[in-house]
PDB file of the backbone (N, CA, C, O) and the ligand in Angstrom, with CONECT records:
HET     ZN  A 101       1
ATOM      1  N   MET A   1      30.364 105.741  28.793  1.00  0.00           N
ATOM      2  CA  MET A   1      29.440 105.311  29.849  1.00  0.00           C
ATOM      3  C   MET A   1      29.245 106.460  30.844  1.00  0.00           C
ATOM      4  O   MET A   1      30.208 107.127  31.224  1.00  0.00           O
ATOM      5  N   ASP A   2      28.063 106.674  31.241  1.00  0.00           N
ATOM      6  CA  ASP A   2      27.755 107.778  32.131  1.00  0.00           C
ATOM      7  C   ASP A   2      27.506 107.254  33.543  1.00  0.00           C
ATOM      8  O   ASP A   2      26.469 106.655  33.824  1.00  0.00           O
ATOM      9  N   ILE A   3      28.465 107.489  34.412  1.00  0.00           N
ATOM     10  CA  ILE A   3      28.328 107.032  35.789  1.00  0.00           C
ATOM     11  C   ILE A   3      28.294 108.238  36.698  1.00  0.00           C
ATOM     12  O   ILE A   3      29.161 109.108  36.618  1.00  0.00           O
ATOM     13  N   ASN A   4      27.320 108.293  37.545  1.00  0.00           N
ATOM     14  CA  ASN A   4      27.279 109.367  38.526  1.00  0.00           C
ATOM     15  C   ASN A   4      28.074 108.920  39.741  1.00  0.00           C
ATOM     16  O   ASN A   4      27.528 108.372  40.699  1.00  0.00           O
ATOM     17  N   ILE A   5      29.388 109.170  39.678  1.00  0.00           N
ATOM     18  CA  ILE A   5      30.275 108.651  40.717  1.00  0.00           C
ATOM     19  C   ILE A   5      30.066 109.373  42.039  1.00  0.00           C
ATOM     20  O   ILE A   5      30.272 108.799  43.109  1.00  0.00           O
ATOM     21  N   GLU A   6      29.668 110.591  41.963  1.00  0.00           N
ATOM     22  CA  GLU A   6      29.422 111.333  43.196  1.00  0.00           C
ATOM     23  C   GLU A   6      28.316 110.673  44.005  1.00  0.00           C
ATOM     24  O   GLU A   6      28.363 110.591  45.232  1.00  0.00           O
ATOM     25  N   PHE A   7      27.332 110.214  43.270  1.00  0.00           N
ATOM     26  CA  PHE A   7      26.218 109.533  43.920  1.00  0.00           C
ATOM     27  C   PHE A   7      26.627 108.131  44.353  1.00  0.00           C
ATOM     28  O   PHE A   7      26.295 107.693  45.455  1.00  0.00           O
ATOM     29  N   LEU A   8      27.341 107.435  43.489  1.00  0.00           N
ATOM     30  CA  LEU A   8      27.689 106.039  43.729  1.00  0.00           C
ATOM     31  C   LEU A   8      28.639 105.879  44.905  1.00  0.00           C
ATOM     32  O   LEU A   8      28.444 105.000  45.744  1.00  0.00           O
ATOM     33  N   PHE A   9      29.652 106.707  44.975  1.00  0.00           N
ATOM     34  CA  PHE A   9      30.675 106.572  46.008  1.00  0.00           C
ATOM     35  C   PHE A   9      30.604 107.666  47.056  1.00  0.00           C
ATOM     36  O   PHE A   9      31.395 107.684  47.999  1.00  0.00           O
ATOM     37  N   ASN A  10      29.668 108.565  46.895  1.00  0.00           N
ATOM     38  CA  ASN A  10      29.560 109.692  47.805  1.00  0.00           C
ATOM     39  C   ASN A  10      30.850 110.517  47.811  1.00  0.00           C
ATOM     40  O   ASN A  10      31.379 110.857  48.870  1.00  0.00           O
ATOM     41  N   LEU A  11      31.339 110.829  46.628  1.00  0.00           N
ATOM     42  CA  LEU A  11      32.566 111.603  46.478  1.00  0.00           C
ATOM     43  C   LEU A  11      32.230 112.982  45.940  1.00  0.00           C
ATOM     44  O   LEU A  11      31.855 113.128  44.776  1.00  0.00           O
ATOM     45  N   PRO A  12      32.363 113.970  46.769  1.00  0.00           N
ATOM     46  CA  PRO A  12      32.100 115.308  46.250  1.00  0.00           C
ATOM     47  C   PRO A  12      33.298 115.816  45.464  1.00  0.00           C
ATOM     48  O   PRO A  12      34.424 115.381  45.703  1.00  0.00           O
ATOM     49  N   LYS A  13      33.073 116.712  44.549  1.00  0.00           N
ATOM     50  CA  LYS A  13      34.137 117.411  43.812  1.00  0.00           C
ATOM     51  C   LYS A  13      35.030 116.467  43.018  1.00  0.00           C
ATOM     52  O   LYS A  13      36.242 116.665  42.936  1.00  0.00           O
ATOM     53  N   VAL A  14      34.430 115.457  42.445  1.00  0.00           N
ATOM     54  CA  VAL A  14      35.196 114.541  41.618  1.00  0.00           C
ATOM     55  C   VAL A  14      34.481 114.376  40.291  1.00  0.00           C
ATOM     56  O   VAL A  14      33.266 114.183  40.242  1.00  0.00           O
ATOM     57  N   LYS A  15      35.246 114.455  39.226  1.00  0.00           N
ATOM     58  CA  LYS A  15      34.680 114.317  37.892  1.00  0.00           C
ATOM     59  C   LYS A  15      35.244 113.051  37.255  1.00  0.00           C
ATOM     60  O   LYS A  15      36.453 112.819  37.283  1.00  0.00           O
ATOM     61  N   VAL A  16      34.374 112.245  36.688  1.00  0.00           N
ATOM     62  CA  VAL A  16      34.819 111.013  36.047  1.00  0.00           C
ATOM     63  C   VAL A  16      35.311 111.319  34.641  1.00  0.00           C
ATOM     64  O   VAL A  16      34.611 111.949  33.848  1.00  0.00           O
ATOM     65  N   LEU A  17      36.525 110.864  34.342  1.00  0.00           N
ATOM     66  CA  LEU A  17      37.101 111.082  33.017  1.00  0.00           C
ATOM     67  C   LEU A  17      36.883 109.872  32.121  1.00  0.00           C
ATOM     68  O   LEU A  17      36.576 110.003  30.936  1.00  0.00           O
ATOM     69  N   ASP A  18      37.049 108.683  32.715  1.00  0.00           N
ATOM     70  CA  ASP A  18      36.973 107.470  31.915  1.00  0.00           C
ATOM     71  C   ASP A  18      36.760 106.296  32.864  1.00  0.00           C
ATOM     72  O   ASP A  18      37.032 106.396  34.060  1.00  0.00           O
ATOM     73  N   CYS A  19      36.280 105.204  32.330  1.00  0.00           N
ATOM     74  CA  CYS A  19      36.222 104.003  33.146  1.00  0.00           C
ATOM     75  C   CYS A  19      36.293 102.774  32.257  1.00  0.00           C
ATOM     76  O   CYS A  19      35.870 102.798  31.102  1.00  0.00           O
ATOM     77  N   SER A  20      36.832 101.710  32.811  1.00  0.00           N
ATOM     78  CA  SER A  20      36.871 100.449  32.077  1.00  0.00           C
ATOM     79  C   SER A  20      36.456  99.349  33.029  1.00  0.00           C
ATOM     80  O   SER A  20      36.915  99.289  34.170  1.00  0.00           O
ATOM     81  N   ILE A  21      35.607  98.503  32.564  1.00  0.00           N
ATOM     82  CA  ILE A  21      35.033  97.462  33.411  1.00  0.00           C
ATOM     83  C   ILE A  21      35.244  96.112  32.753  1.00  0.00           C
ATOM     84  O   ILE A  21      34.861  95.909  31.601  1.00  0.00           O
ATOM     85  N   SER A  22      35.852  95.191  33.481  1.00  0.00           N
ATOM     86  CA  SER A  22      36.013  93.823  32.993  1.00  0.00           C
ATOM     87  C   SER A  22      35.237  92.892  33.917  1.00  0.00           C
ATOM     88  O   SER A  22      34.508  93.340  34.802  1.00  0.00           O
ATOM     89  N   ASP A  23      35.403  91.602  33.701  1.00  0.00           N
ATOM     90  CA  ASP A  23      34.660  90.634  34.515  1.00  0.00           C
ATOM     91  C   ASP A  23      34.990  90.738  35.999  1.00  0.00           C
ATOM     92  O   ASP A  23      34.125  90.584  36.860  1.00  0.00           O
ATOM     93  N   LYS A  24      36.274  91.006  36.276  1.00  0.00           N
ATOM     94  CA  LYS A  24      36.711  90.963  37.675  1.00  0.00           C
ATOM     95  C   LYS A  24      37.004  92.325  38.281  1.00  0.00           C
ATOM     96  O   LYS A  24      36.997  92.483  39.502  1.00  0.00           O
ATOM     97  N   GLU A  25      37.262  93.304  37.430  1.00  0.00           N
ATOM     98  CA  GLU A  25      37.694  94.597  37.962  1.00  0.00           C
ATOM     99  C   GLU A  25      36.989  95.755  37.265  1.00  0.00           C
ATOM    100  O   GLU A  25      36.574  95.669  36.110  1.00  0.00           O
ATOM    101  N   ALA A  26      36.877  96.826  38.017  1.00  0.00           N
ATOM    102  CA  ALA A  26      36.386  98.073  37.424  1.00  0.00           C
ATOM    103  C   ALA A  26      37.396  99.157  37.746  1.00  0.00           C
ATOM    104  O   ALA A  26      37.766  99.348  38.905  1.00  0.00           O
ATOM    105  N   HIS A  27      37.838  99.864  36.723  1.00  0.00           N
ATOM    106  CA  HIS A  27      38.774 100.968  36.915  1.00  0.00           C
ATOM    107  C   HIS A  27      38.059 102.256  36.564  1.00  0.00           C
ATOM    108  O   HIS A  27      37.503 102.408  35.476  1.00  0.00           O
ATOM    109  N   ILE A  28      38.087 103.166  37.500  1.00  0.00           N
ATOM    110  CA  ILE A  28      37.421 104.438  37.283  1.00  0.00           C
ATOM    111  C   ILE A  28      38.460 105.540  37.386  1.00  0.00           C
ATOM    112  O   ILE A  28      39.127 105.698  38.409  1.00  0.00           O
ATOM    113  N   TYR A  29      38.582 106.292  36.311  1.00  0.00           N
ATOM    114  CA  TYR A  29      39.565 107.374  36.262  1.00  0.00           C
ATOM    115  C   TYR A  29      38.843 108.686  36.512  1.00  0.00           C
ATOM    116  O   TYR A  29      37.928 109.063  35.780  1.00  0.00           O
ATOM    117  N   CYS A  30      39.270 109.367  37.556  1.00  0.00           N
ATOM    118  CA  CYS A  30      38.578 110.603  37.869  1.00  0.00           C
ATOM    119  C   CYS A  30      39.575 111.671  38.291  1.00  0.00           C
ATOM    120  O   CYS A  30      40.749 111.405  38.546  1.00  0.00           O
ATOM    121  N   GLU A  31      39.066 112.863  38.351  1.00  0.00           N
ATOM    122  CA  GLU A  31      39.947 113.988  38.650  1.00  0.00           C
ATOM    123  C   GLU A  31      39.253 114.898  39.643  1.00  0.00           C
ATOM    124  O   GLU A  31      38.034 115.074  39.628  1.00  0.00           O
ATOM    125  N   SER A  32      40.070 115.464  40.499  1.00  0.00           N
ATOM    126  CA  SER A  32      39.553 116.394  41.487  1.00  0.00           C
ATOM    127  C   SER A  32      39.146 117.697  40.815  1.00  0.00           C
ATOM    128  O   SER A  32      39.876 118.226  39.977  1.00  0.00           O
ATOM    129  N   THR A  33      38.011 118.198  41.176  1.00  0.00           N
ATOM    130  CA  THR A  33      37.593 119.485  40.628  1.00  0.00           C
ATOM    131  C   THR A  33      37.705 120.594  41.665  1.00  0.00           C
ATOM    132  O   THR A  33      37.186 121.695  41.478  1.00  0.00           O
ATOM    133  N   HIS A  34      38.393 120.283  42.765  1.00  0.00           N
ATOM    134  CA  HIS A  34      38.608 121.331  43.765  1.00  0.00           C
ATOM    135  C   HIS A  34      39.366 122.482  43.143  1.00  0.00           C
ATOM    136  O   HIS A  34      40.414 122.266  42.535  1.00  0.00           O
ATOM    137  N   PRO A  35      38.875 123.681  43.273  1.00  0.00           N
ATOM    138  CA  PRO A  35      39.550 124.810  42.616  1.00  0.00           C
ATOM    139  C   PRO A  35      40.781 125.293  43.369  1.00  0.00           C
ATOM    140  O   PRO A  35      41.575 126.054  42.816  1.00  0.00           O
ATOM    141  N   TYR A  36      40.957 124.877  44.599  1.00  0.00           N
ATOM    142  CA  TYR A  36      42.108 125.377  45.359  1.00  0.00           C
ATOM    143  C   TYR A  36      42.522 124.367  46.428  1.00  0.00           C
ATOM    144  O   TYR A  36      41.776 123.444  46.755  1.00  0.00           O
ATOM    145  N   GLY A  37      43.724 124.562  46.960  1.00  0.00           N
ATOM    146  CA  GLY A  37      44.209 123.773  48.085  1.00  0.00           C
ATOM    147  C   GLY A  37      44.520 124.706  49.242  1.00  0.00           C
ATOM    148  O   GLY A  37      44.604 125.922  49.073  1.00  0.00           O
ATOM    149  N   LEU A  38      44.690 124.116  50.428  1.00  0.00           N
ATOM    150  CA  LEU A  38      45.021 124.932  51.590  1.00  0.00           C
ATOM    151  C   LEU A  38      46.504 124.767  51.907  1.00  0.00           C
ATOM    152  O   LEU A  38      47.010 123.649  52.006  1.00  0.00           O
ATOM    153  N   CYS A  39      47.175 125.869  52.060  1.00  0.00           N
ATOM    154  CA  CYS A  39      48.587 125.824  52.409  1.00  0.00           C
ATOM    155  C   CYS A  39      48.729 125.232  53.816  1.00  0.00           C
ATOM    156  O   CYS A  39      48.042 125.676  54.736  1.00  0.00           O
ATOM    157  N   PRO A  40      49.618 124.227  54.002  1.00  0.00           N
ATOM    158  CA  PRO A  40      49.767 123.605  55.323  1.00  0.00           C
ATOM    159  C   PRO A  40      50.419 124.535  56.339  1.00  0.00           C
ATOM    160  O   PRO A  40      50.340 124.284  57.542  1.00  0.00           O
ATOM    161  N   VAL A  41      51.051 125.586  55.884  1.00  0.00           N
ATOM    162  CA  VAL A  41      51.756 126.487  56.800  1.00  0.00           C
ATOM    163  C   VAL A  41      50.865 127.649  57.224  1.00  0.00           C
ATOM    164  O   VAL A  41      50.632 127.855  58.416  1.00  0.00           O
ATOM    165  N   CYS A  42      50.368 128.407  56.251  1.00  0.00           N
ATOM    166  CA  CYS A  42      49.600 129.601  56.600  1.00  0.00           C
ATOM    167  C   CYS A  42      48.092 129.377  56.484  1.00  0.00           C
ATOM    168  O   CYS A  42      47.303 130.267  56.800  1.00  0.00           O
ATOM    169  N   GLN A  43      47.689 128.174  56.025  1.00  0.00           N
ATOM    170  CA  GLN A  43      46.265 127.829  55.916  1.00  0.00           C
ATOM    171  C   GLN A  43      45.508 128.715  54.942  1.00  0.00           C
ATOM    172  O   GLN A  43      44.280 128.793  54.978  1.00  0.00           O
ATOM    173  N   LYS A  44      46.246 129.371  54.082  1.00  0.00           N
ATOM    174  CA  LYS A  44      45.603 130.240  53.112  1.00  0.00           C
ATOM    175  C   LYS A  44      45.249 129.423  51.877  1.00  0.00           C
ATOM    176  O   LYS A  44      46.056 128.610  51.426  1.00  0.00           O
ATOM    177  N   PRO A  45      44.057 129.624  51.321  1.00  0.00           N
ATOM    178  CA  PRO A  45      43.738 128.910  50.086  1.00  0.00           C
ATOM    179  C   PRO A  45      44.618 129.397  48.941  1.00  0.00           C
ATOM    180  O   PRO A  45      44.827 130.598  48.770  1.00  0.00           O
ATOM    181  N   THR A  46      45.120 128.471  48.179  1.00  0.00           N
ATOM    182  CA  THR A  46      45.939 128.831  47.036  1.00  0.00           C
ATOM    183  C   THR A  46      45.413 128.111  45.803  1.00  0.00           C
ATOM    184  O   THR A  46      45.078 126.927  45.855  1.00  0.00           O
ATOM    185  N   SER A  47      45.347 128.820  44.725  1.00  0.00           N
ATOM    186  CA  SER A  47      44.769 128.236  43.521  1.00  0.00           C
ATOM    187  C   SER A  47      45.808 128.076  42.423  1.00  0.00           C
ATOM    188  O   SER A  47      45.476 127.760  41.281  1.00  0.00           O
ATOM    189  N   GLU A  48      47.048 128.293  42.772  1.00  0.00           N
ATOM    190  CA  GLU A  48      48.101 128.181  41.773  1.00  0.00           C
ATOM    191  C   GLU A  48      48.507 126.718  41.633  1.00  0.00           C
ATOM    192  O   GLU A  48      49.281 126.195  42.435  1.00  0.00           O
ATOM    193  N   ALA A  49      47.979 126.076  40.616  1.00  0.00           N
ATOM    194  CA  ALA A  49      48.257 124.651  40.430  1.00  0.00           C
ATOM    195  C   ALA A  49      49.583 124.475  39.699  1.00  0.00           C
ATOM    196  O   ALA A  49      49.850 125.141  38.699  1.00  0.00           O
ATOM    197  N   MET A  50      50.400 123.576  40.210  1.00  0.00           N
ATOM    198  CA  MET A  50      51.709 123.375  39.615  1.00  0.00           C
ATOM    199  C   MET A  50      51.779 122.087  38.793  1.00  0.00           C
ATOM    200  O   MET A  50      52.264 122.092  37.662  1.00  0.00           O
ATOM    201  N   MET A  51      51.301 121.009  39.356  1.00  0.00           N
ATOM    202  CA  MET A  51      51.427 119.739  38.666  1.00  0.00           C
ATOM    203  C   MET A  51      50.347 118.778  39.146  1.00  0.00           C
ATOM    204  O   MET A  51      49.582 119.071  40.065  1.00  0.00           O
ATOM    205  N   TYR A  52      50.315 117.631  38.497  1.00  0.00           N
ATOM    206  CA  TYR A  52      49.287 116.660  38.832  1.00  0.00           C
ATOM    207  C   TYR A  52      49.922 115.409  39.413  1.00  0.00           C
ATOM    208  O   TYR A  52      51.062 115.065  39.103  1.00  0.00           O
ATOM    209  N   GLN A  53      49.163 114.743  40.253  1.00  0.00           N
ATOM    210  CA  GLN A  53      49.611 113.497  40.836  1.00  0.00           C
ATOM    211  C   GLN A  53      48.449 112.514  40.728  1.00  0.00           C
ATOM    212  O   GLN A  53      47.298 112.866  40.986  1.00  0.00           O
ATOM    213  N   GLU A  54      48.761 111.290  40.349  1.00  0.00           N
ATOM    214  CA  GLU A  54      47.686 110.310  40.285  1.00  0.00           C
ATOM    215  C   GLU A  54      47.814 109.311  41.427  1.00  0.00           C
ATOM    216  O   GLU A  54      48.894 108.781  41.687  1.00  0.00           O
ATOM    217  N   ARG A  55      46.720 109.067  42.090  1.00  0.00           N
ATOM    218  CA  ARG A  55      46.701 108.092  43.177  1.00  0.00           C
ATOM    219  C   ARG A  55      45.679 107.028  42.836  1.00  0.00           C
ATOM    220  O   ARG A  55      44.621 107.307  42.273  1.00  0.00           O
ATOM    221  N   THR A  56      46.020 105.818  43.186  1.00  0.00           N
ATOM    222  CA  THR A  56      45.091 104.726  42.960  1.00  0.00           C
ATOM    223  C   THR A  56      44.556 104.252  44.295  1.00  0.00           C
ATOM    224  O   THR A  56      45.313 103.965  45.223  1.00  0.00           O
ATOM    225  N   ILE A  57      43.260 104.175  44.373  1.00  0.00           N
ATOM    226  CA  ILE A  57      42.601 103.795  45.614  1.00  0.00           C
ATOM    227  C   ILE A  57      41.756 102.562  45.349  1.00  0.00           C
ATOM    228  O   ILE A  57      40.863 102.582  44.502  1.00  0.00           O
ATOM    229  N   ARG A  58      42.036 101.508  46.061  1.00  0.00           N
ATOM    230  CA  ARG A  58      41.194 100.319  45.972  1.00  0.00           C
ATOM    231  C   ARG A  58      40.120 100.508  47.025  1.00  0.00           C
ATOM    232  O   ARG A  58      40.392 100.449  48.224  1.00  0.00           O
ATOM    233  N   ASP A  59      38.942 100.728  46.584  1.00  0.00           N
ATOM    234  CA  ASP A  59      37.926 101.192  47.507  1.00  0.00           C
ATOM    235  C   ASP A  59      36.983 100.114  47.989  1.00  0.00           C
ATOM    236  O   ASP A  59      36.695 100.034  49.184  1.00  0.00           O
ATOM    237  N   MET A  60      36.507  99.300  47.101  1.00  0.00           N
ATOM    238  CA  MET A  60      35.473  98.360  47.511  1.00  0.00           C
ATOM    239  C   MET A  60      35.289  97.300  46.439  1.00  0.00           C
ATOM    240  O   MET A  60      35.883  97.359  45.363  1.00  0.00           O
ATOM    241  N   THR A  61      34.475  96.358  46.757  1.00  0.00           N
ATOM    242  CA  THR A  61      34.071  95.383  45.767  1.00  0.00           C
ATOM    243  C   THR A  61      32.611  95.639  45.446  1.00  0.00           C
ATOM    244  O   THR A  61      31.751  95.676  46.325  1.00  0.00           O
ATOM    245  N   LEU A  62      32.363  95.814  44.164  1.00  0.00           N
ATOM    246  CA  LEU A  62      31.018  96.182  43.743  1.00  0.00           C
ATOM    247  C   LEU A  62      30.509  95.139  42.766  1.00  0.00           C
ATOM    248  O   LEU A  62      31.094  94.945  41.701  1.00  0.00           O
ATOM    249  N   LEU A  63      29.451  94.483  43.113  1.00  0.00           N
ATOM    250  CA  LEU A  63      28.850  93.463  42.258  1.00  0.00           C
ATOM    251  C   LEU A  63      29.876  92.415  41.826  1.00  0.00           C
ATOM    252  O   LEU A  63      29.895  91.976  40.676  1.00  0.00           O
ATOM    253  N   GLY A  64      30.743  92.020  42.792  1.00  0.00           N
ATOM    254  CA  GLY A  64      31.729  90.988  42.517  1.00  0.00           C
ATOM    255  C   GLY A  64      32.975  91.488  41.823  1.00  0.00           C
ATOM    256  O   GLY A  64      33.873  90.699  41.528  1.00  0.00           O
ATOM    257  N   ARG A  65      33.051  92.778  41.557  1.00  0.00           N
ATOM    258  CA  ARG A  65      34.238  93.337  40.913  1.00  0.00           C
ATOM    259  C   ARG A  65      35.019  94.187  41.905  1.00  0.00           C
ATOM    260  O   ARG A  65      34.447  94.895  42.734  1.00  0.00           O
ATOM    261  N   LYS A  66      36.352  94.095  41.797  1.00  0.00           N
ATOM    262  CA  LYS A  66      37.184  94.997  42.587  1.00  0.00           C
ATOM    263  C   LYS A  66      37.163  96.365  41.922  1.00  0.00           C
ATOM    264  O   LYS A  66      37.359  96.492  40.713  1.00  0.00           O
ATOM    265  N   VAL A  67      36.926  97.360  42.719  1.00  0.00           N
ATOM    266  CA  VAL A  67      36.816  98.710  42.159  1.00  0.00           C
ATOM    267  C   VAL A  67      38.064  99.512  42.515  1.00  0.00           C
ATOM    268  O   VAL A  67      38.405  99.681  43.685  1.00  0.00           O
ATOM    269  N   TYR A  68      38.723  99.992  41.493  1.00  0.00           N
ATOM    270  CA  TYR A  68      39.894 100.852  41.684  1.00  0.00           C
ATOM    271  C   TYR A  68      39.545 102.258  41.222  1.00  0.00           C
ATOM    272  O   TYR A  68      39.039 102.470  40.119  1.00  0.00           O
ATOM    273  N   LEU A  69      39.826 103.191  42.085  1.00  0.00           N
ATOM    274  CA  LEU A  69      39.658 104.598  41.712  1.00  0.00           C
ATOM    275  C   LEU A  69      41.028 105.172  41.393  1.00  0.00           C
ATOM    276  O   LEU A  69      41.934 105.131  42.225  1.00  0.00           O
ATOM    277  N   HIS A  70      41.178 105.699  40.206  1.00  0.00           N
ATOM    278  CA  HIS A  70      42.417 106.388  39.847  1.00  0.00           C
ATOM    279  C   HIS A  70      42.126 107.874  39.916  1.00  0.00           C
ATOM    280  O   HIS A  70      41.453 108.441  39.055  1.00  0.00           O
ATOM    281  N   LEU A  71      42.643 108.474  40.946  1.00  0.00           N
ATOM    282  CA  LEU A  71      42.278 109.863  41.222  1.00  0.00           C
ATOM    283  C   LEU A  71      43.437 110.798  40.910  1.00  0.00           C
ATOM    284  O   LEU A  71      44.535 110.659  41.449  1.00  0.00           O
ATOM    285  N   LYS A  72      43.171 111.730  40.047  1.00  0.00           N
ATOM    286  CA  LYS A  72      44.164 112.725  39.679  1.00  0.00           C
ATOM    287  C   LYS A  72      43.958 113.946  40.554  1.00  0.00           C
ATOM    288  O   LYS A  72      42.886 114.551  40.549  1.00  0.00           O
ATOM    289  N   THR A  73      44.973 114.301  41.295  1.00  0.00           N
ATOM    290  CA  THR A  73      44.844 115.488  42.131  1.00  0.00           C
ATOM    291  C   THR A  73      45.872 116.527  41.706  1.00  0.00           C
ATOM    292  O   THR A  73      46.926 116.194  41.165  1.00  0.00           O
ATOM    293  N   ARG A  74      45.560 117.739  41.951  1.00  0.00           N
ATOM    294  CA  ARG A  74      46.461 118.823  41.601  1.00  0.00           C
ATOM    295  C   ARG A  74      47.356 119.173  42.779  1.00  0.00           C
ATOM    296  O   ARG A  74      46.936 119.106  43.935  1.00  0.00           O
ATOM    297  N   GLN A  75      48.568 119.540  42.481  1.00  0.00           N
ATOM    298  CA  GLN A  75      49.438 120.047  43.521  1.00  0.00           C
ATOM    299  C   GLN A  75      49.410 121.565  43.459  1.00  0.00           C
ATOM    300  O   GLN A  75      49.572 122.168  42.399  1.00  0.00           O
ATOM    301  N   PHE A  76      49.201 122.159  44.612  1.00  0.00           N
ATOM    302  CA  PHE A  76      49.113 123.613  44.660  1.00  0.00           C
ATOM    303  C   PHE A  76      50.365 124.202  45.285  1.00  0.00           C
ATOM    304  O   PHE A  76      51.088 123.539  46.028  1.00  0.00           O
ATOM    305  N   HIS A  77      50.591 125.433  44.971  1.00  0.00           N
ATOM    306  CA  HIS A  77      51.787 126.116  45.434  1.00  0.00           C
ATOM    307  C   HIS A  77      51.403 127.404  46.140  1.00  0.00           C
ATOM    308  O   HIS A  77      50.701 128.242  45.574  1.00  0.00           O
ATOM    309  N   CYS A  78      51.860 127.563  47.368  1.00  0.00           N
ATOM    310  CA  CYS A  78      51.626 128.811  48.099  1.00  0.00           C
ATOM    311  C   CYS A  78      52.815 129.721  47.845  1.00  0.00           C
ATOM    312  O   CYS A  78      53.944 129.402  48.219  1.00  0.00           O
ATOM    313  N   THR A  79      52.561 130.839  47.217  1.00  0.00           N
ATOM    314  CA  THR A  79      53.660 131.742  46.866  1.00  0.00           C
ATOM    315  C   THR A  79      54.191 132.474  48.094  1.00  0.00           C
ATOM    316  O   THR A  79      55.343 132.908  48.105  1.00  0.00           O
ATOM    317  N   ASP A  80      53.361 132.615  49.132  1.00  0.00           N
ATOM    318  CA  ASP A  80      53.821 133.301  50.343  1.00  0.00           C
ATOM    319  C   ASP A  80      54.867 132.476  51.088  1.00  0.00           C
ATOM    320  O   ASP A  80      55.885 133.007  51.531  1.00  0.00           O
ATOM    321  N   CYS A  81      54.609 131.174  51.223  1.00  0.00           N
ATOM    322  CA  CYS A  81      55.497 130.314  52.014  1.00  0.00           C
ATOM    323  C   CYS A  81      56.424 129.488  51.131  1.00  0.00           C
ATOM    324  O   CYS A  81      57.338 128.828  51.625  1.00  0.00           O
ATOM    325  N   ASN A  82      56.187 129.527  49.837  1.00  0.00           N
ATOM    326  CA  ASN A  82      56.933 128.684  48.912  1.00  0.00           C
ATOM    327  C   ASN A  82      56.789 127.203  49.283  1.00  0.00           C
ATOM    328  O   ASN A  82      57.764 126.453  49.260  1.00  0.00           O
ATOM    329  N   ARG A  83      55.575 126.797  49.619  1.00  0.00           N
ATOM    330  CA  ARG A  83      55.314 125.408  49.987  1.00  0.00           C
ATOM    331  C   ARG A  83      54.317 124.803  49.005  1.00  0.00           C
ATOM    332  O   ARG A  83      53.488 125.496  48.416  1.00  0.00           O
ATOM    333  N   TYR A  84      54.428 123.489  48.852  1.00  0.00           N
ATOM    334  CA  TYR A  84      53.527 122.763  47.968  1.00  0.00           C
ATOM    335  C   TYR A  84      52.539 121.958  48.797  1.00  0.00           C
ATOM    336  O   TYR A  84      52.868 121.479  49.883  1.00  0.00           O
ATOM    337  N   CYS A  85      51.358 121.819  48.291  1.00  0.00           N
ATOM    338  CA  CYS A  85      50.399 120.991  49.004  1.00  0.00           C
ATOM    339  C   CYS A  85      49.450 120.331  48.020  1.00  0.00           C
ATOM    340  O   CYS A  85      49.238 120.826  46.913  1.00  0.00           O
ATOM    341  N   TYR A  86      48.888 119.217  48.434  1.00  0.00           N
ATOM    342  CA  TYR A  86      47.869 118.541  47.656  1.00  0.00           C
ATOM    343  C   TYR A  86      46.538 118.751  48.328  1.00  0.00           C
ATOM    344  O   TYR A  86      46.436 118.823  49.553  1.00  0.00           O
ATOM    345  N   LYS A  87      45.532 118.847  47.509  1.00  0.00           N
ATOM    346  CA  LYS A  87      44.191 118.837  48.098  1.00  0.00           C
ATOM    347  C   LYS A  87      43.935 117.430  48.590  1.00  0.00           C
ATOM    348  O   LYS A  87      44.003 116.470  47.822  1.00  0.00           O
ATOM    349  N   SER A  88      43.645 117.312  49.853  1.00  0.00           N
ATOM    350  CA  SER A  88      43.400 115.977  50.385  1.00  0.00           C
ATOM    351  C   SER A  88      41.906 115.712  50.445  1.00  0.00           C
ATOM    352  O   SER A  88      41.089 116.630  50.516  1.00  0.00           O
ATOM    353  N   PHE A  89      41.580 114.441  50.414  1.00  0.00           N
ATOM    354  CA  PHE A  89      40.185 114.041  50.460  1.00  0.00           C
ATOM    355  C   PHE A  89      39.935 113.238  51.720  1.00  0.00           C
ATOM    356  O   PHE A  89      40.793 112.481  52.174  1.00  0.00           O
ATOM    357  N   ASP A  90      38.785 113.409  52.261  1.00  0.00           N
ATOM    358  CA  ASP A  90      38.433 112.664  53.465  1.00  0.00           C
ATOM    359  C   ASP A  90      38.468 111.164  53.226  1.00  0.00           C
ATOM    360  O   ASP A  90      38.784 110.387  54.127  1.00  0.00           O
ATOM    361  N   PHE A  91      38.140 110.764  51.996  1.00  0.00           N
ATOM    362  CA  PHE A  91      38.021 109.334  51.750  1.00  0.00           C
ATOM    363  C   PHE A  91      39.353 108.692  51.378  1.00  0.00           C
ATOM    364  O   PHE A  91      39.436 107.472  51.238  1.00  0.00           O
ATOM    365  N   VAL A  92      40.391 109.501  51.217  1.00  0.00           N
ATOM    366  CA  VAL A  92      41.693 108.948  50.853  1.00  0.00           C
ATOM    367  C   VAL A  92      42.493 108.702  52.117  1.00  0.00           C
ATOM    368  O   VAL A  92      42.677 109.595  52.944  1.00  0.00           O
ATOM    369  N   ASN A  93      42.964 107.472  52.246  1.00  0.00           N
ATOM    370  CA  ASN A  93      43.800 107.138  53.367  1.00  0.00           C
ATOM    371  C   ASN A  93      45.091 107.963  53.280  1.00  0.00           C
ATOM    372  O   ASN A  93      45.714 108.013  52.219  1.00  0.00           O
ATOM    373  N   PRO A  94      45.497 108.604  54.371  1.00  0.00           N
ATOM    374  CA  PRO A  94      46.701 109.432  54.293  1.00  0.00           C
ATOM    375  C   PRO A  94      47.971 108.643  53.981  1.00  0.00           C
ATOM    376  O   PRO A  94      48.948 109.218  53.502  1.00  0.00           O
ATOM    377  N   VAL A  95      47.973 107.357  54.239  1.00  0.00           N
ATOM    378  CA  VAL A  95      49.126 106.524  53.887  1.00  0.00           C
ATOM    379  C   VAL A  95      49.120 106.344  52.376  1.00  0.00           C
ATOM    380  O   VAL A  95      48.123 105.918  51.795  1.00  0.00           O
ATOM    381  N   LYS A  96      50.221 106.666  51.760  1.00  0.00           N
ATOM    382  CA  LYS A  96      50.309 106.579  50.290  1.00  0.00           C
ATOM    383  C   LYS A  96      50.207 105.121  49.851  1.00  0.00           C
ATOM    384  O   LYS A  96      50.848 104.235  50.418  1.00  0.00           O
ATOM    385  N   GLN A  97      49.389 104.897  48.832  1.00  0.00           N
ATOM    386  CA  GLN A  97      49.180 103.506  48.395  1.00  0.00           C
ATOM    387  C   GLN A  97      49.932 103.244  47.111  1.00  0.00           C
ATOM    388  O   GLN A  97      49.883 102.134  46.583  1.00  0.00           O
TER     389      GLN A  97
HETATM  390 ZN    ZN A 101      51.341 129.525  52.786  1.00  0.00          ZN2+
END
């Protein structure tokens, strides 16, 4: 199924990998296409990806279905500070769900 999620949810830099839709729920699996993250210490962009983390975001109800976004984000590593960071999204609540 071809869904333009960027248009639908106004999510920049997100690529849809898969989705499954049932009578009551829609699950959309997507991944961040951000090429880099910002180090929280030195604010330098770092593109050294170390691992992936999946977050599930219950975003809205669409046409009577609960919509869950499963977002895969990359964890980046700053070699200068030896710190890890995730690319954060404006639409993701900072409280871990
Ligand atoms: Zn740094």
